[in-house]
N, C-alpha and C positions, 0 to 999 in steps of 0.2 A: 878477816879472810874473805867473807862474803862480799864485802864492799870492794876489795881489790879485784875479786873475780868478776864482779858486775862491771866495774869500770873497764876492765880488759875486754869483756864481751861487747860493751858499748863502743869502744874504740874500733874493734874489728867490724862491727855493724856499720859504723859511719863510713869506713873505707869501702866495704862491699856495696853499700847503697850508692856511693858516689860512682863506682864503676858500673853497676847495673843500670843506673838511671841514664847512662849514656849508651851502653851497648844494646839495651832493649829497645831503643828508638821510640817510635810513636806508640807502641803498645804498653810502655811503662805506665803503671798505675799507682806508684807510691810504695813506700816501705815503712814498717813499724816493728818495734820489738814487742814480744809478749810480756806478760806482767812481771816476770822475774828476770827479764833480759837474757834468757838463755837461748832464745831462738829469734832470728830475724825473718820476718815474713815479707815477701816481695810480691806485689800484685802485678798482673799483666792482663791485657785484653787479648793477647795473642797466645793461644794454647800451644803453639809450636815452640814457645820460649821456655817452657817448663824445664826442659833438660838443662838449659843454660843457667837457669836460676839454681837448680839443684847442684850444678857443678861448682858453684861458689859457696856451697854450704848453707844456703838459705832455703826457706820453705816457700814454694810457689803457691800463689792464690790466683786462680783464673777468674776474672771479673768481666762485667759487661762494658765498662767505660774506662778509658785511659785517663791518666792524670791531667793531660792537656784538655780533655773534654770537660772534666770536672772544674778545672781552673777557669775555663771559658764560661761555664755556667755561673760560677761565683763572681766573675768579672762583670757579668750582666747585673747582678745584685749590687755590686759596687757602683754601677753607673745609673742605678734607678734614681728617681727624683728624691731630693733630701727629705721631703715630707713623708714619703713611704719608708725610707731608711730609718727615720726617727722612731717609728713604731716598733722596731726590732732591737733587741739587746745586742746581738752579735750573729754572725754567720761564718761558716767555715767549710772547708773540704774535709770530710771525715773518711779517712783512708780505709779502715776496716769494713765499713758498710758501703764503700764505693758510692758515696752520695754527698750531696751538699746539704748541710743542716742550717736552718734558721731558728734561732732561739728568741722567743718573744714572751712577754707576760700574758698576752691574750692570743689565742690561735688566729683570731680574725686579723690582728695586726701583722702576724707573720705571713698569712695568706695574702694580705694586701701588698706586701713587699714582693712576693712571688708574682702576683698579677701585674704589678707596676713594671717589673723587670721582664715580663713575658716568658717566664720559665715555669715548668710544671712537670707532671709525670712522676715516675718512681725514682728519678735521679735527684729529686729535692724533697725535703720533708721539713715540717715545722715541729719544733719541740717547745712545749709550754713550760716556762720556768719563771720563778720570781726573781731570778738573778738580775740585778741592776748595776751594771758597771759604773764606776766613778773614778775620776782621777784622784791621785793621792797627795795633792797639794794641801798643806795644813798651815794655817796662819798662827802657828804657835812657835815660839823659840825652841831651838834644839840644834843638834849636831847632825850632819857635819857641815852644811853650808846654808847661808841665808841669802835670800834674794830681795833686793830693794828694801822695803820698810820692815821686813822681818819674816816673810813666809819662808818655809823650810822645805828642802828637798834633799836627796841623797846623791852622792857621787857615784857614777857608773864605773868607768874604767879610765885609768891614766892614759893619755895620748900625747903625741907631739905633732906639730905642724911645722916642718922645718926645724928651727931651733926653739920654737915657742912651745912651752909645756902647757898642759891643760887637762881637761877631762870631758867625757861625754855624759849626757844626762837626758832627762825627758824634756821634750819641747814645751809641754804645758807649764813647766816650772818657771820659764822666763822668756822674754822676747829679745831679739837681737838688740844689743846696745845696753841692756840692763846690767847692773853691776851685782857682784856677789861679795860676801865677806866670810872669812874663816873657812876656806881660803878666799882671799881677795882675787877677783877676776872680773871678766866681762864676757857676756854672751856674744860670741862671734857669728853664730848662726843658729836659727831656731825654726822649727816647722811643726805646727799644730793648729787645727786638726788636719786630717788627710794623712799626715805622718805624726809621730810623736818623738822627735829627737832634737838634740841641740848639742853644741859644744861650747865650752867655756875656756878661754885662754887665761892662764894664771901665771904671768911673768914673776920670776923670783921664787917660785915654788919648785920642789923637786918631785917629778912624777915617779912613782914606784909601781912595779908589776904585781901589786897585791890586792886581794879582796879580803876584807875583815871577816873572820869566822870565829865569833866568840872572843877569846883572849889570844887567838893566834891569827896567822895570815895564810891564805891560799895563794900560791904563786900562779899567775897567768902565763901560760906558755904558747897560746895561739888563739884562734877564733874559728876553728872548724865547727860547722853546724852539727849539732847532735840530732840523732834520729828520734822520730815520734816514739814515745814509750820510754825514752832514756831518762835517767835520774837527773835532776837539776836542782841547784840551790840558789837562794836569793839572799843578798845582804842589804839591809836598809837601816836608816838611822832611828826608826821607831821600834821595829820588832826584831832587829838583829838578823840572825842566820836562820833561815827556814828552808826546808827541802820538800821535794815532791817529784813529779814526773811531767814530761812534755806530753800534752794531749793532742794538739794540732798546730801545724805551721799554717801560714797564709790565712789568718783569721781576720775578718773585718768586725770591728766593734763600734757601737754607737754610744758615745757619751752625751751629756747634755750640751756640750760645746760643738758636737759634730762627730762624724765617722772617721775612725783611724783604720787604715787597711794594712795588710801584710804583717800583722803582729802575730806572736806565738802565744797560744793559750796553755796554761799550766794549772795544776791543782795545788800550787804553792800559795799559802796565805800571805797577805800584806795589809797594811793599814796606812792611813794618811801620814805623810812625811817620808814614806818609803819610796816615793816617786823618784825615778832617775837612777835608783840603786842597781847594783850588779846582779845579773843572772849568769851563773857559771855552771858548766857540766864537766866534772873532773877538773882538768886544768885549762879547759877551753872556754873563753869568753863567749857568751851567747847573746846578751842584749841588756837593755836598760828597762827598768820597771815603768810601765805606762799607767795601768789602772786595774780595776778589778771589782769584785763584789765579795761580801762576807768580811771576816776578820780572823785574827789569829787565836781567838778564844773558841769560836764555833767552827772554824774552817772557812775556806773561800777559794775563789778562782782569781788568778792574776795573769795579766798579759804583759809581754815585753816586746819592745821594738828591737829587731835583730841588729846586732852591733856592726856587722859587716857592711850593711847599707849606710850606716852613719859614717864609717871610715871612708867609704868610697865617695859619698856625696861631698864631704868637706875636705878630702885629701889628707886624712889623718893617718898616723902610724900608731898602732896599738903598742903600748909599753909591755914588753914580755920579759920573762926571766929565764 
């Protein structure tokens, strides 16, 4: 009963967020759910918008900076020299604190990125953490699909392009033209780093609107983006079905291969071989597993590439039930 109530609250929050993000205009500063998803908080830099937010059943939070201003600051970090970006683990817009956060193993490395990007003040802050993101490609045999000589990744979501069936997955799993087996297919497009997405055409296979959840399937019914704070689950070929919550959208993360931007950060764990697998919130497809830190024994952080961007870039249609 609690799960059903929470999912209903999250669905209402997504609808309200979509509406207010448009009607609040330049003052909109983001939205997020509280810990138990009973209240949607909506931030604005325009104090006159408080009544409009309350009218939609949300809790207003008046802040000093709009989301557009925060996104602009983060964009400057994205555009910093690669050498400076390599010293930081990740950076993102943190809605509840109305700031941009840079996470690095050493404070000096985080501050070096801020300096290289020409940003500073109370709008940005460095958080020191041992977190070290990595991609989840694993050169061990396994399910559900292999690339080339035997590396393994996970299927994201079933798609079609015209009459051609296939699936979306992570870009670091394979390059355009590489072949897969079980199911057999070919990478039709792949982008990594910068992005971390790809799609594989699998002629002769039947796409299904399903995500594996233990011994059962979750039906995919759409791809509406879930709100920060919403519950989300991940399915992968190494660690199976794991769940948590969305922490931030529009995160940039630096792997050893380079920086990937506009991924979503979650507190869901994952391990090598889970790359490319499904992230889903309720019945709504969210994205494909990119990478992360930690593991499913001690806990970790995982990032996903939003699915809607992949669908748009390659002209794909999500298979829904």
